[in-house]
C-alpha positions, 0 to 999 in steps of 0.5 A: 389187500382184502382180508379173507372172510373167517371160515365158516367152523370157526363161525359155528364155534362162535355161536355156540360159545355164546349160546353154552354162554348164555344157558351157563348165565340162566342157570347160574341165575335161577339157581341164585335165586332159588337159593336167596328165596329159600334162605329168605323164606328160613329166616322169615319162619325163623322170626314168626317162631320166636314170636310168643303163640297168641292168646287162645279165643274163647269167644267162639267156644262160648258162643250160644249160636255154635250149635245152631243148625246151619239150615235155621240159620238159612231160615232166618237170614240176618235181615231180622231181629236177633235170635239168640239160641243155646243148646243145653242137651243137643238131643238125638235123631232128625232135626225138627223143621218147618212143617213138622209136628212136634211135641214139646215142653216149654216157658216163657219168661222175662229177662229178669227171671219172672216167669210167664208161663211153664209146662217143664214142670209137671206140666201136659206136653203141647202138640204144634205143626213149626209155622202154624202160629200156635207158639209164639213166633220166636219159639217157633224159629227157635225149634228149628235144628232141634233133635227129639230129647234136646233142650233149648234156651231161645231168646227173642225180641217183641218182634218174635214175642208177644208184639205179635199177640193180637188182641194184647188188651185180652192178656189183662185177663189171662191168668197165664201170661199176666204178672203183677207189675207187668202191665205191657209185655208186648215190649219185653224180650222173652227168654223160652226153655223149650224141651222137644219130646218128639217131632213127627218124620221129616222128608225121608232122605233123597239121593238128590238135593234140593237145588234152588237156584237164584234168577233175580235176587231183591232186597228187603224183607225175606220170608221165614218159616209162618210167613204168608207169602203170595207168589207165582208159581209154575211146576214142569216135569222133567221132559217138558210137561205142565202140571200146575201154572198159576198163570194159567189159573189166572191169579197168584197162589197165597199161602202160610209156609208150614202150614200148606198142603205143597210139595215140601220143596215148594215150602222150603225153596220160598224161605229167605225170598224177598218180595220181586225175587226169582227162583228156579228150583229142582225138587227131588221126589222125597220132595214132592210130598207134603208134611201137611197134606190135609192141611185146612190151610189150602194154597188153591183148590186148583192145586193137584191133591198129589204130584209125581213121586219123581224129580220136578221143576219149578219156577217161583216169582215172588209177589209179596212177603207178609207178616206172620198171622196174627195170634188171639191172646193165649187162653188157659188149657182147658181143665188146667188150674193157675197155681200162685207164688207162694210166699218165698216167691217161687219163680218156678210157677205161673204168676196169677193175676193180683 
């Protein structure tokens, strides 16, 4: 005689019992796991709290580069020789930038303390354009980021010092930069002290930032403020109207960063580019003007004398990055007397030839 099948009610009860058991097992397991993890975290926190506190690292606080502006750091990439900057007085106002006219007093000295030249004590202020080469290149780069009224100490290697002076042998006849027993300062590290008195107004604040988009990255020497560069350049309005193109002109554009009449946005955008690199630049209205509109260092006679004061789009391809233009041998200012050091060897005054 065959067994009768269990009634449908019994089957349903069994199914519900199994489901309830599984749900209880899942909830219980999660609760236990959560408590276990919580207990493990508490034990770990207790172990950490019991350990002695690490000693304070003061190296970052004493780092002379801690006050160096972020933008100057971009302008001086890590591929260039090291420049050490220390702010002795931060100053106030807008930071000096590449291409700006500045008024300053400064001093050049060697690592051993021998002063080559100083206009800080009683000297007349000098006027320069950051990037025009009238100052040693290391001093120009170190000035960027300074605020009026500030004082800064800048240490730079020979590549940015007197190693860039074109006619080094003429320094033997220059009372301004020659010391007894110091025969070749072209290989010397220079420590400059700069006091920034004033700077020309920078580009006005803009609601739109200068945006630089790298299309092709290329290794090698990167451009800096004061470098000679050659590039292909096309500028459009945002509606697609072409304003200028080196391709249409049939030859590339060559200029010195910081002294050209090009839009300020272009000069800043090409800083940090290497040969073969390509960038797209969105130039806000404030950056479409030039800091040096009357500069004799005209990049191209066919370049527009002025551009619309509106957002522009530019494509840049770097063809060549050159070295900063070589300086001529520095000479004494007209009518300036160069006192000799006194018997006590006062280093606050420039030394004369023996």
